[in-house]
N, CA, C and O of each residue as an XYZ file, in Angstrom:
796
protein
N      10.776     14.555     -2.577
C      10.000     13.454     -2.053
C      10.222     12.221     -2.842
O      10.872     11.300     -2.349
N       9.706     12.139     -4.079
C       9.909     10.938     -4.908
C      10.810     11.314     -6.055
O      10.681     12.405     -6.611
N      11.723     10.433     -6.424
C      12.648     10.700     -7.527
C      12.709      9.456     -8.369
O      12.578      8.334     -7.880
N      12.916      9.688     -9.674
C      12.976      8.587    -10.646
C      14.419      8.438    -11.063
O      15.075      9.415    -11.425
N      14.926      7.188    -11.013
C      16.293      6.921    -11.378
C      16.299      5.886    -12.507
O      15.651      4.845    -12.400
N      17.022      6.170    -13.575
C      17.082      5.240    -14.703
C      18.117      4.151    -14.340
O      19.316      4.419    -14.266
N      17.619      2.911    -14.116
C      18.505      1.807    -13.773
C      18.722      0.849    -14.942
O      19.139     -0.294    -14.756
N      18.427      1.347    -16.175
C      18.539      0.503    -17.325
C      20.022      0.255    -17.697
O      20.925      0.996    -17.311
N      20.208     -0.816    -18.459
C      21.552     -1.192    -18.859
C      22.058     -0.279    -20.001
O      21.274      0.224    -20.806
N      23.353     -0.087    -20.043
C      24.002      0.657    -21.155
C      24.318     -0.333    -22.265
O      24.710     -1.468    -21.995
N      24.152      0.088    -23.500
C      24.488     -0.735    -24.661
C      25.501      0.040    -25.496
O      25.285      1.181    -25.904
N      26.610     -0.639    -25.724
C      27.644     -0.092    -26.601
C      27.650     -0.849    -27.907
O      27.837     -2.065    -27.943
N      27.438     -0.096    -28.997
C      27.366     -0.722    -30.293
C      28.383     -0.088    -31.272
O      28.745      1.079    -31.122
N      28.822     -0.842    -32.239
C      29.715     -0.335    -33.305
C      29.069     -0.721    -34.629
O      28.725     -1.877    -34.873
N      28.917      0.304    -35.479
C      28.302      0.086    -36.763
C      29.006     -1.017    -37.607
O      30.224     -0.993    -37.784
N      28.238     -1.937    -38.098
C      28.641     -3.074    -38.918
C      29.555     -4.061    -38.168
O      30.188     -4.896    -38.813
N      29.643     -3.994    -36.853
C      30.410     -4.942    -36.085
C      29.539     -5.397    -34.870
O      29.699     -4.906    -33.752
N      28.637     -6.330    -35.134
C      27.757     -6.789    -34.063
C      28.464     -7.598    -32.970
O      27.976     -7.728    -31.848
N      29.639     -8.140    -33.345
C      30.361     -8.934    -32.354
C      30.998     -8.023    -31.261
O      31.422     -8.535    -30.225
N      31.069     -6.722    -31.470
C      31.591     -5.801    -30.461
C      30.510     -5.232    -29.557
O      30.818     -4.490    -28.625
N      29.248     -5.564    -29.812
C      28.172     -5.058    -28.974
C      28.217     -5.664    -27.583
O      28.315     -6.878    -27.410
N      28.141     -4.785    -26.602
C      28.195     -5.265    -25.203
C      27.161     -4.442    -24.375
O      26.858     -3.296    -24.705
N      26.644     -5.056    -23.311
C      25.792     -4.379    -22.372
C      26.438     -4.296    -21.026
O      27.178     -5.195    -20.629
N      26.174     -3.246    -20.327
C      26.763     -3.014    -18.977
C      25.621     -2.599    -18.023
O      24.722     -1.850    -18.405
N      25.675     -3.077    -16.836
C      24.709     -2.675    -15.793
C      24.907     -1.208    -15.519
O      25.973     -0.659    -15.799
N      23.878     -0.554    -14.968
C      23.960      0.875    -14.749
C      25.022      1.244    -13.712
O      25.483      2.385    -13.703
N      25.413      0.345    -12.866
C      26.425      0.663    -11.854
C      27.838      0.236    -12.228
O      28.736      0.249    -11.386
N      28.035     -0.135    -13.467
C      29.339     -0.539    -13.977
C      29.946      0.510    -14.905
O      30.385      0.200    -16.012
N      29.962      1.747    -14.437
C      30.501      2.808    -15.326
C      31.967      2.729    -15.548
O      32.445      3.162    -16.596
N      32.717      2.197    -14.615
C      34.171      2.082    -14.772
C      34.471      1.129    -15.944
O      35.277      1.446    -16.819
N      33.798     -0.066    -15.948
C      34.035     -0.983    -17.087
C      33.564     -0.415    -18.383
O      34.169     -0.657    -19.427
N      32.465      0.359    -18.340
C      31.899      0.971    -19.530
C      32.898      1.934    -20.107
O      33.130      1.906    -21.315
N      33.500      2.784    -19.309
C      34.469      3.783    -19.801
C      35.724      3.078    -20.351
O      36.288      3.501    -21.360
N      36.147      2.008    -19.679
C      37.337      1.252    -20.202
C      37.019      0.654    -21.536
O      37.864      0.697    -22.431
N      35.839      0.094    -21.725
C      35.450     -0.535    -22.994
C      35.365      0.551    -24.133
O      35.830      0.344    -25.254
N      34.765      1.675    -23.785
C      34.687      2.773    -24.778
C      36.089      3.241    -25.182
O      36.358      3.461    -26.363
N      36.970      3.390    -24.207
C      38.350      3.802    -24.490
C      39.086      2.788    -25.345
O      39.864      3.152    -26.226
N      38.833      1.503    -25.078
C      39.456      0.417    -25.784
C      38.995      0.453    -27.259
O      39.805      0.274    -28.169
N      37.696      0.684    -27.481
C      37.124      0.738    -28.839
C      37.696      1.939    -29.593
O      38.058      1.827    -30.765
N      37.776      3.107    -28.904
C      38.291      4.304    -29.576
C      39.796      4.131    -29.913
O      40.270      4.633    -30.932
N      40.509      3.435    -29.067
C      41.937      3.161    -29.327
C      42.077      2.239    -30.513
O      43.086      2.306    -31.216
N      41.099      1.372    -30.768
C      41.149      0.467    -31.913
C      40.512      1.121    -33.157
O      40.135      0.409    -34.088
N      40.383      2.477    -33.190
C      39.833      3.271    -34.289
C      38.371      2.908    -34.655
O      37.969      3.000    -35.815
N      37.627      2.513    -33.679
C      36.193      2.286    -33.842
C      35.426      3.516    -33.385
O      35.961      4.325    -32.626
N      34.190      3.672    -33.827
C      33.345      4.743    -33.362
C      32.149      4.153    -32.608
O      31.112      3.881    -33.212
N      32.287      3.956    -31.300
C      31.236      3.352    -30.568
C      30.055      4.288    -30.323
O      30.235      5.497    -30.174
N      28.837      3.721    -30.280
C      27.613      4.471    -29.938
C      27.173      3.925    -28.611
O      27.175      2.717    -28.377
N      26.781      4.878    -27.709
C      26.296      4.510    -26.401
C      24.811      4.718    -26.351
O      24.327      5.775    -26.758
N      24.058      3.731    -25.860
C      22.634      3.826    -25.707
C      22.194      3.139    -24.426
O      22.996      2.561    -23.693
N      20.891      3.219    -24.180
C      20.301      2.560    -22.970
C      19.107      1.779    -23.402
O      18.479      2.068    -24.420
N      18.788      0.737    -22.580
C      17.681     -0.142    -22.897
C      16.363      0.466    -22.513
O      15.340      0.118    -23.104
N      16.340      1.377    -21.528
C      15.161      2.019    -20.970
C      14.095      1.013    -20.566
O      12.927      1.170    -20.921
N      14.482     -0.005    -19.837
C      13.530     -1.037    -19.421
C      13.542     -1.267    -17.882
O      12.941     -2.223    -17.392
N      14.227     -0.386    -17.143
C      14.290     -0.510    -15.688
C      14.416      0.841    -15.050
O      15.394      1.552    -15.283
N      13.445      1.209    -14.251
C      13.501      2.480    -13.558
C      13.166      2.266    -12.092
O      12.304      1.460    -11.738
N      13.869      3.008    -11.253
C      13.630      2.956     -9.796
C      12.966      4.237     -9.345
O      13.410      5.333     -9.686
N      11.885      4.094     -8.566
C      11.232      5.282     -7.973
C      11.543      5.222     -6.486
O      11.107      4.315     -5.778
N      12.307      6.207     -6.030
C      12.733      6.223     -4.616
C      11.938      7.311     -3.918
O      11.794      8.435     -4.399
N      11.426      6.913     -2.750
C      10.621      7.844     -1.914
C      11.378      7.948     -0.611
O      11.595      6.956      0.085
N      11.783      9.187     -0.287
C      12.531      9.387      0.968
C      11.851     10.624      1.685
O      11.731     11.724      1.146
N      11.446     10.336      2.886
C      10.863     11.412      3.726
C      11.385     11.193      5.130
O      11.731     10.078      5.520
N      11.434     12.291      5.888
C      11.987     12.200      7.274
C      11.039     11.397      8.144
O      11.508     10.728      9.065
N       9.769     11.420      7.916
C       8.775     10.810      8.802
C       8.553      9.309      8.470
O       8.329      8.499      9.370
N       8.619      8.965      7.203
C       8.271      7.605      6.779
C       9.549      6.794      6.419
O      10.628      7.339      6.186
N       9.353      5.491      6.391
C      10.473      4.594      5.959
C      10.657      4.814      4.466
O       9.684      5.013      3.740
N      11.934      4.779      3.994
C      12.139      4.947      2.557
C      11.590      3.747      1.777
O      11.551      2.619      2.269
N      11.177      4.033      0.564
C      10.581      3.037     -0.322
C      11.333      3.038     -1.651
O      11.800      4.092     -2.083
N      11.460      1.911     -2.295
C      12.008      1.815     -3.624
C      11.101      0.909     -4.452
O      10.964     -0.284     -4.184
N      10.495      1.510     -5.457
C       9.614      0.807     -6.339
C      10.294      0.638     -7.709
O      11.141      1.447     -8.090
N       9.927     -0.387     -8.421
C      10.528     -0.612     -9.730
C       9.431     -0.481    -10.840
O       8.265     -0.809    -10.622
N       9.842     -0.006    -11.992
C       8.974      0.099    -13.136
C       9.705     -0.351    -14.391
O      10.930     -0.267    -14.479
N       8.931     -0.832    -15.366
C       9.556     -1.345    -16.599
C       9.626     -0.303    -17.700
O      10.230     -0.564    -18.741
N       9.036      0.858    -17.513
C       9.085      1.927    -18.580
C       9.111      3.280    -17.871
O       8.761      3.388    -16.695
N       9.518      4.273    -18.582
C       9.590      5.596    -18.028
C       8.150      6.107    -17.750
O       7.906      6.746    -16.726
N       7.226      5.824    -18.649
C       5.813      6.233    -18.438
C       5.248      5.627    -17.149
O       4.607      6.315    -16.355
N       5.497      4.327    -16.958
C       5.011      3.702    -15.755
C       5.632      4.315    -14.487
O       4.964      4.470    -13.464
N       6.894      4.651    -14.581
C       7.639      5.276    -13.444
C       7.013      6.647    -13.122
O       6.825      6.993    -11.956
N       6.698      7.414    -14.165
C       6.112      8.742    -13.949
C       4.727      8.587    -13.324
O       4.365      9.323    -12.406
N       3.957      7.623    -13.830
C       2.590      7.315    -13.266
C       2.699      7.002    -11.766
O       1.947      7.552    -10.961
N       3.635      6.118    -11.394
C       3.775      5.703    -10.006
C       4.196      6.919     -9.159
O       3.686      7.113     -8.056
N       5.101      7.710     -9.664
C       5.561      8.919     -8.913
C       4.371      9.853     -8.697
O       4.140     10.317     -7.580
N       3.620     10.126     -9.755
C       2.524     11.048     -9.612
C       1.441     10.513     -8.696
O       0.846     11.293     -7.954
N       1.157      9.217     -8.713
C       0.201      8.631     -7.794
C       0.642      8.762     -6.353
O      -0.151      9.115     -5.480
N       1.948      8.467     -6.100
C       2.495      8.583     -4.732
C       2.420     10.029     -4.209
O       2.049     10.265     -3.059
N       2.774     10.972     -5.062
C       2.747     12.356     -4.647
C       1.276     12.815     -4.361
O       1.028     13.558     -3.411
N       0.342     12.365     -5.184
C      -1.040     12.714     -4.937
C      -1.585     12.141     -3.638
O      -2.310     12.801     -2.893
N      -1.198     10.848     -3.386
C      -1.623     10.235     -2.132
C      -0.994     10.882     -0.929
O      -1.632     11.020      0.115
N       0.278     11.290     -1.067
C       0.924     11.967      0.058
C       0.273     13.308      0.355
O       0.111     13.680      1.517
N      -0.110     14.048     -0.717
C      -0.764     15.326     -0.491
C      -2.106     15.153      0.219
O      -2.535     16.027      0.972
N      -2.763     14.019     -0.027
C      -4.091     13.719      0.612
C      -3.921     13.015      1.960
O      -4.915     12.644      2.586
N      -2.729     12.831      2.399
C      -2.485     12.265      3.766
C      -2.464     10.757      3.765
O      -2.562     10.174      4.845
N      -2.343     10.070      2.628
C      -2.326      8.646      2.585
C      -0.894      8.161      2.406
O      -0.265      8.488      1.401
N      -0.357      7.385      3.357
C       0.983      6.911      3.318
C       0.958      5.406      3.297
O       0.828      4.739      4.323
N       1.090      4.883      2.064
C       1.067      3.400      1.864
C       2.442      2.912      1.410
O       3.078      3.553      0.574
N       2.897      1.807      1.942
C       4.167      1.231      1.554
C       3.903      0.213      0.462
O       3.558     -0.941      0.714
N       4.083      0.700     -0.791
C       3.808     -0.115     -1.942
C       4.943     -1.076     -2.253
O       4.761     -2.024     -3.016
N       6.099     -0.843     -1.676
C       7.247     -1.704     -1.900
C       7.009     -3.150     -1.479
O       7.457     -4.080     -2.148
N       6.316     -3.327     -0.389
C       6.026     -4.680      0.121
C       5.114     -5.391     -0.841
O       5.361     -6.550     -1.175
N       4.049     -4.726     -1.307
C       3.084     -5.332     -2.210
C       3.650     -5.690     -3.528
O       3.170     -6.608     -4.194
N       4.714     -4.946     -3.940
C       5.376     -5.209     -5.230
C       6.449     -6.275     -5.137
O       6.926     -6.762     -6.162
N       6.846     -6.652     -3.903
C       7.880     -7.656     -3.787
C       7.321     -9.038     -3.440
O       8.051    -10.028     -3.491
N       6.022     -9.113     -3.085
C       5.415    -10.367     -2.740
C       4.418    -10.745     -3.801
O       3.587     -9.925     -4.192
N       4.484    -11.993     -4.285
C       3.522    -12.411     -5.303
C       2.261    -12.952     -4.635
O       2.241    -13.289     -3.451
N       1.204    -13.018     -5.459
C      -0.055    -13.555     -4.959
C       0.112    -15.047     -4.617
O      -0.571    -15.527     -3.712
N       0.943    -15.760     -5.264
C       1.194    -17.158     -4.929
C       1.834    -17.308     -3.573
O       1.505    -18.238     -2.837
N       2.767    -16.390     -3.212
C       3.367    -16.370     -1.872
C       2.301    -16.193     -0.818
O       2.339    -16.849      0.223
N       1.314    -15.279     -1.086
C       0.275    -15.069     -0.084
C      -0.646    -16.260      0.024
O      -1.095    -16.594      1.121
N      -0.942    -16.914     -1.094
C      -1.787    -18.126     -1.015
C      -1.120    -19.243     -0.247
O      -1.756    -19.938      0.545
N       0.143    -19.405     -0.483
C       0.880    -20.483      0.256
C       0.962    -20.137      1.749
O       0.817    -21.009      2.606
N       1.193    -18.861      2.041
C       1.229    -18.448      3.471
C      -0.133    -18.632      4.149
O      -0.204    -19.039      5.309
N      -1.213    -18.328      3.418
C      -2.589    -18.539      3.952
C      -2.814    -20.043      4.214
O      -3.352    -20.420      5.255
N      -2.411    -20.866      3.292
C      -2.626    -22.315      3.454
C      -1.849    -22.862      4.641
O      -2.301    -23.803      5.293
N      -0.700    -22.294      4.928
C       0.082    -22.798      6.087
C      -0.429    -22.213      7.434
O      -0.518    -22.922      8.436
N      -0.755    -20.927      7.424
C      -1.019    -20.256      8.698
C      -2.487    -20.137      9.078
O      -2.833    -20.299     10.248
N      -3.379    -19.849      8.087
C      -4.773    -19.550      8.456
C      -5.724    -20.698      8.152
O      -6.636    -20.999      8.923
N      -5.489    -21.323      7.016
C      -6.447    -22.372      6.628
C      -6.628    -23.543      7.577
O      -7.742    -24.062      7.659
N      -5.585    -24.007      8.317
C      -5.836    -25.069      9.267
C      -6.752    -24.706     10.394
O      -7.211    -25.584     11.125
N      -7.038    -23.412     10.558
C      -8.022    -23.034     11.610
C      -9.452    -23.305     11.245
O     -10.331    -23.203     12.101
N      -9.728    -23.659      9.959
C     -11.060    -23.860      9.465
C     -11.282    -25.343      9.153
O     -10.344    -26.076      8.837
N     -12.540    -25.762      9.251
C     -12.812    -27.201      8.973
C     -12.783    -27.520      7.476
O     -12.736    -28.694      7.108
N     -12.810    -26.518      6.614
C     -12.698    -26.734      5.175
C     -11.255    -26.661      4.708
O     -10.985    -26.283      3.568
N     -10.332    -27.020      5.582
C      -8.869    -26.983      5.221
C      -8.506    -27.835      4.064
O      -7.718    -27.409      3.219
N      -9.058    -29.066      3.971
C      -8.716    -29.900      2.884
C      -9.138    -29.351      1.551
O      -8.405    -29.406      0.564
N     -10.380    -28.799      1.547
C     -10.884    -28.244      0.258
C     -10.094    -27.013     -0.174
O      -9.758    -26.850     -1.347
N      -9.804    -26.143      0.813
C      -8.969    -24.968      0.527
C      -7.629    -25.386      0.034
O      -7.105    -24.816     -0.924
N      -7.041    -26.409      0.693
C      -5.705    -26.900      0.271
C      -5.756    -27.426     -1.154
O      -4.812    -27.206     -1.913
N      -6.825    -28.111     -1.544
C      -6.947    -28.651     -2.881
C      -7.018    -27.528     -3.933
O      -6.371    -27.571     -4.979
N      -7.860    -26.501     -3.584
C      -8.003    -25.407     -4.522
C      -6.732    -24.608     -4.706
O      -6.355    -24.304     -5.837
N      -6.059    -24.259     -3.608
C      -4.818    -23.497     -3.627
C      -3.721    -24.282     -4.336
O      -2.993    -23.742     -5.169
N      -3.611    -25.574     -3.993
C      -2.586    -26.380     -4.667
C      -2.826    -26.528     -6.119
O      -1.860    -26.607     -6.877
N      -4.082    -26.573     -6.582
C      -4.397    -26.604     -7.981
C      -3.960    -25.307     -8.673
O      -3.367    -25.339     -9.751
N      -4.254    -24.201     -8.058
C      -3.745    -22.898     -8.633
C      -2.237    -22.854     -8.701
O      -1.672    -22.409     -9.700
N      -1.571    -23.314     -7.643
C      -0.084    -23.295     -7.637
C       0.505    -24.171     -8.716
O       1.434    -23.781     -9.423
N      -0.059    -25.377     -8.833
C       0.476    -26.338     -9.834
C       0.192    -25.884    -11.253
O       1.019    -26.074    -12.144
N      -1.022    -25.260    -11.479
C      -1.343    -24.731    -12.833
C      -0.371    -23.633    -13.239
O      -0.022    -23.480    -14.410
N       0.051    -22.881    -12.243
C       0.989    -21.760    -12.535
C       2.464    -22.274    -12.654
O       3.366    -21.487    -12.942
N       2.688    -23.544    -12.440
C       4.008    -24.093    -12.497
C       4.803    -23.956    -11.266
O       6.031    -24.025    -11.331
N       4.188    -23.766    -10.138
C       4.852    -23.526     -8.845
C       4.738    -24.811     -8.015
O       3.966    -25.722     -8.317
N       5.544    -24.828     -6.964
C       5.547    -26.013     -6.053
C       4.280    -25.994     -5.217
O       3.807    -24.949     -4.770
N       3.746    -27.211     -5.022
C       2.524    -27.347     -4.173
C       2.931    -27.280     -2.671
O       4.081    -27.536     -2.312
N       1.990    -26.943     -1.853
C       2.150    -26.906     -0.387
C       1.713    -28.285      0.146
O       0.610    -28.732     -0.171
N       2.523    -28.947      0.921
C       2.165    -30.248      1.506
C       1.164    -29.940      2.649
O       1.550    -29.401      3.686
N      -0.118    -30.289      2.447
C      -1.135    -29.959      3.456
C      -0.970    -30.796      4.724
O      -1.302    -30.339      5.818
N      -0.449    -32.040      4.579
C      -0.189    -32.871      5.800
C       0.851    -32.185      6.646
O       0.698    -32.139      7.866
N       1.868    -31.665      6.078
C       2.913    -30.928      6.790
C       2.371    -29.616      7.382
O       2.636    -29.271      8.533
N       1.608    -28.908      6.556
C       0.957    -27.649      7.093
C       0.102    -27.931      8.298
O       0.127    -27.175      9.269
N      -0.672    -29.031      8.252
C      -1.483    -29.412      9.414
C      -0.666    -29.775     10.595
O      -0.987    -29.374     11.713
N       0.420    -30.549     10.388
C       1.264    -30.993     11.510
C       2.023    -29.807     12.099
O       2.285    -29.794     13.302
N       2.388    -28.798     11.279
C       3.158    -27.670     11.808
C       2.293    -26.668     12.546
O       2.813    -25.883     13.339
N       0.989    -26.672     12.311
C       0.107    -25.665     12.888
C      -0.076    -25.922     14.372
O      -0.256    -27.067     14.786
N      -0.032    -24.863     15.182
C      -0.151    -25.008     16.658
C      -1.574    -25.240     17.098
O      -1.786    -25.908     18.110
N      -2.560    -24.725     16.394
C      -3.942    -24.831     16.891
C      -4.876    -25.127     15.737
O      -5.641    -24.238     15.363
N      -4.873    -26.306     15.148
C      -5.742    -26.597     13.989
C      -7.182    -26.766     14.483
O      -7.439    -26.933     15.676
N      -8.106    -26.715     13.526
C      -9.504    -26.936     13.866
C      -9.718    -28.287     14.447
O      -9.141    -29.254     13.948
N     -10.529    -28.421     15.496
C     -10.745    -29.725     16.135
C     -11.350    -30.779     15.199
O     -11.066    -31.963     15.378
N     -12.164    -30.405     14.218
C     -12.738    -31.420     13.312
C     -11.734    -32.050     12.399
O     -12.050    -33.054     11.760
N     -10.522    -31.513     12.300
C      -9.499    -32.074     11.424
C      -8.732    -33.203     12.114
O      -7.983    -33.942     11.476
N      -8.929    -33.317     13.400
C      -8.170    -34.339     14.126
C      -8.558    -35.800     13.661
O      -9.735    -36.150     13.582
N      -7.567    -36.576     13.378
C      -7.817    -37.942     12.950
C      -7.990    -38.107     11.435
O      -8.033    -39.238     10.951
N      -8.088    -37.026     10.687
C      -8.236    -37.140      9.231
C      -6.937    -37.442      8.600
O      -5.886    -37.057      9.112
N      -6.978    -38.125      7.499
C      -5.765    -38.446      6.772
C      -5.578    -37.465      5.612
O      -6.514    -37.160      4.873
N      -4.373    -36.995      5.482
C      -4.048    -36.068      4.395
C      -3.092    -36.824      3.466
O      -1.976    -37.175      3.848
N      -3.555    -37.062      2.248
C      -2.764    -37.846      1.303
C      -1.685    -36.977      0.673
O      -1.888    -35.798      0.383
N      -0.540    -37.600      0.473
C       0.528    -36.947     -0.246
C       0.153    -36.921     -1.762
O      -0.488    -37.845     -2.263
N       0.560    -35.870     -2.456
C       0.286    -35.830     -3.892
C       1.042    -36.916     -4.607
O       2.211    -37.171     -4.316
N       0.353    -37.577     -5.574
C       0.951    -38.661     -6.284
C       1.853    -38.144     -7.448
O       2.745    -38.860     -7.903
N       1.619    -36.949     -7.898
C       2.421    -36.414     -9.035
C       1.718    -36.644    -10.339
O       2.109    -36.062    -11.351
N       0.679    -37.484    -10.363
C      -0.042    -37.707    -11.636
C      -0.969    -36.519    -11.942
O      -1.624    -35.963    -11.061
N      -0.991    -36.177    -13.172
C      -1.877    -35.067    -13.612
C      -3.270    -35.683    -13.959
O      -3.399    -36.600    -14.770
N      -4.292    -35.109    -13.285
C      -5.644    -35.546    -13.515
C      -6.409    -34.682    -14.546
O      -7.501    -35.032    -14.993
N      -5.800    -33.567    -14.893
C      -6.453    -32.684    -15.872
C      -5.387    -31.844    -16.576
O      -4.207    -31.888    -16.228
N      -5.817    -31.105    -17.540
C      -4.918    -30.199    -18.288
C      -4.774    -28.910    -17.464
O      -5.797    -28.324    -17.108
N      -3.573    -28.444    -17.145
C      -3.425    -27.185    -16.372
C      -4.026    -25.985    -17.089
O      -3.936    -25.872    -18.312
N      -4.619    -25.117    -16.345
C      -5.237    -23.919    -16.903
C      -4.178    -22.796    -16.960
O      -3.580    -22.455    -15.940
N      -3.951    -22.225    -18.159
C      -2.967    -21.158    -18.249
C      -3.401    -19.849    -17.604
O      -2.584    -18.958    -17.370
N      -4.729    -19.740    -17.313
C      -5.251    -18.484    -16.790
C      -4.838    -18.209    -15.357
O      -4.918    -17.072    -14.892
N      -4.387    -19.268    -14.638
C      -4.014    -19.071    -13.257
C      -2.561    -18.603    -13.107
O      -2.073    -18.477    -11.984
N      -1.882    -18.351    -14.193
C      -0.512    -17.837    -14.119
C      -0.465    -16.420    -13.568
O       0.618    -15.906    -13.286
N      -1.615    -15.781    -13.411
C      -1.617    -14.424    -12.841
C      -1.149    -14.404    -11.394
O      -0.762    -13.359    -10.871
N      -1.187    -15.577    -10.747
C      -0.722    -15.569     -9.334
C       0.781    -15.405     -9.191
O       1.290    -15.235     -8.083
N       1.476    -15.454    -10.286
C       2.924    -15.179    -10.269
C       3.232    -13.659    -10.261
O       4.365    -13.241    -10.020
N       2.191    -12.855    -10.532
C       2.438    -11.407    -10.568
C       2.568    -10.871     -9.148
O       2.058    -11.489     -8.213
N       3.230     -9.750     -8.968
C       3.288     -9.084     -7.655
C       1.868     -8.760     -7.242
O       1.031     -8.420     -8.078
N       1.599     -8.867     -5.942
C       0.248     -8.656     -5.422
C      -0.269     -7.308     -5.751
O      -1.465     -7.154     -5.998
N       0.578     -6.317     -5.769
C       0.093     -4.930     -6.047
C      -0.272     -4.706     -7.518
O      -0.934     -3.729     -7.869
N       0.184     -5.652     -8.381
C      -0.067     -5.515     -9.808
C      -1.282     -6.267    -10.307
O      -1.625     -6.138    -11.482
N      -1.935     -7.030     -9.488
C      -3.107     -7.813     -9.847
C      -4.318     -6.894    -10.004
O      -4.598     -6.053     -9.150
N      -5.021     -7.076    -11.109
C      -6.254     -6.294    -11.385
C      -7.419     -7.260    -11.471
O      -7.216     -8.457    -11.674
N      -8.638     -6.757    -11.320
C      -9.815     -7.650    -11.350
C      -9.953     -8.467    -12.608
O     -10.480     -9.579    -12.577
N      -9.466     -7.907    -13.756
C      -9.497     -8.702    -15.013
C      -8.726    -10.023    -14.919
O      -9.131    -11.011    -15.532
N      -7.634    -10.059    -14.168
C      -6.913    -11.246    -14.021
C      -7.782    -12.391    -13.450
O      -7.774    -13.515    -13.953
N      -8.518    -12.061    -12.395
C      -9.347    -13.078    -11.713
C     -10.550    -13.411    -12.552
O     -10.921    -14.582    -12.621
N     -11.187    -12.446    -13.201
C     -12.365    -12.714    -14.051
C     -11.969    -13.570    -15.247
O     -12.746    -14.410    -15.701
N     -10.758    -13.356    -15.754
C     -10.316    -14.200    -16.895
C     -10.146    -15.688    -16.421
O     -10.426    -16.634    -17.158
N      -9.680    -15.828    -15.172
C      -9.541    -17.182    -14.625
C     -10.885    -17.824    -14.478
O     -11.014    -19.017    -14.749
N     -11.908    -17.090    -14.057
C     -13.262    -17.633    -13.912
C     -13.853    -17.962    -15.231
O     -14.610    -18.929    -15.312
N     -13.568    -17.232    -16.284
C     -14.150    -17.416    -17.596
C     -13.680    -18.710    -18.239
O     -14.410    -19.229    -19.083
N     -12.544    -19.265    -17.918
C     -11.989    -20.468    -18.531
C     -12.482    -21.717    -17.846
O     -12.185    -22.807    -18.335
N     -13.226    -21.644    -16.735
C     -13.664    -22.833    -16.060
C     -14.858    -23.491    -16.767
O     -15.352    -24.522    -16.312
């Protein structure tokens, strides 16, 4: 059902010769073997290791679409695999790959373009979301363009002027809002409460 694959890079080192250290992607075994043979031909004793910082959890079943999730450590990969297997035994089939590939900032920008113009508080929501985006170092969404592109905006927004951002900073950016750069599936309540505590 679920399998863990080590996708970490290979590291070739030679004792007392740091200039000969090289890393290879996990799918570059041909170049790795050539480099090892080259070092052995030069009377060096290479050591082969792995970085152990990238693991893929693949879920394949006949009934469901295949999923591929990524983890940064073997422990995290084992935890994800066990959680998936437990959920599958209980009849819960969730596609976590989508939630791990979309950031919270992507969802906020999509909300501002697609849903927010349907409400009369569009300008306020636009201001709040753009503040979060700019504090995290991301591009702001042009609310005038979002309003113009929307097919059915709220009637109370008709005739209102939407100012373009001037680019001037009115306040010091809050570092707590950087959590919106995380994948949506990785956000925990502490991220949001930390953001509230700094206001």
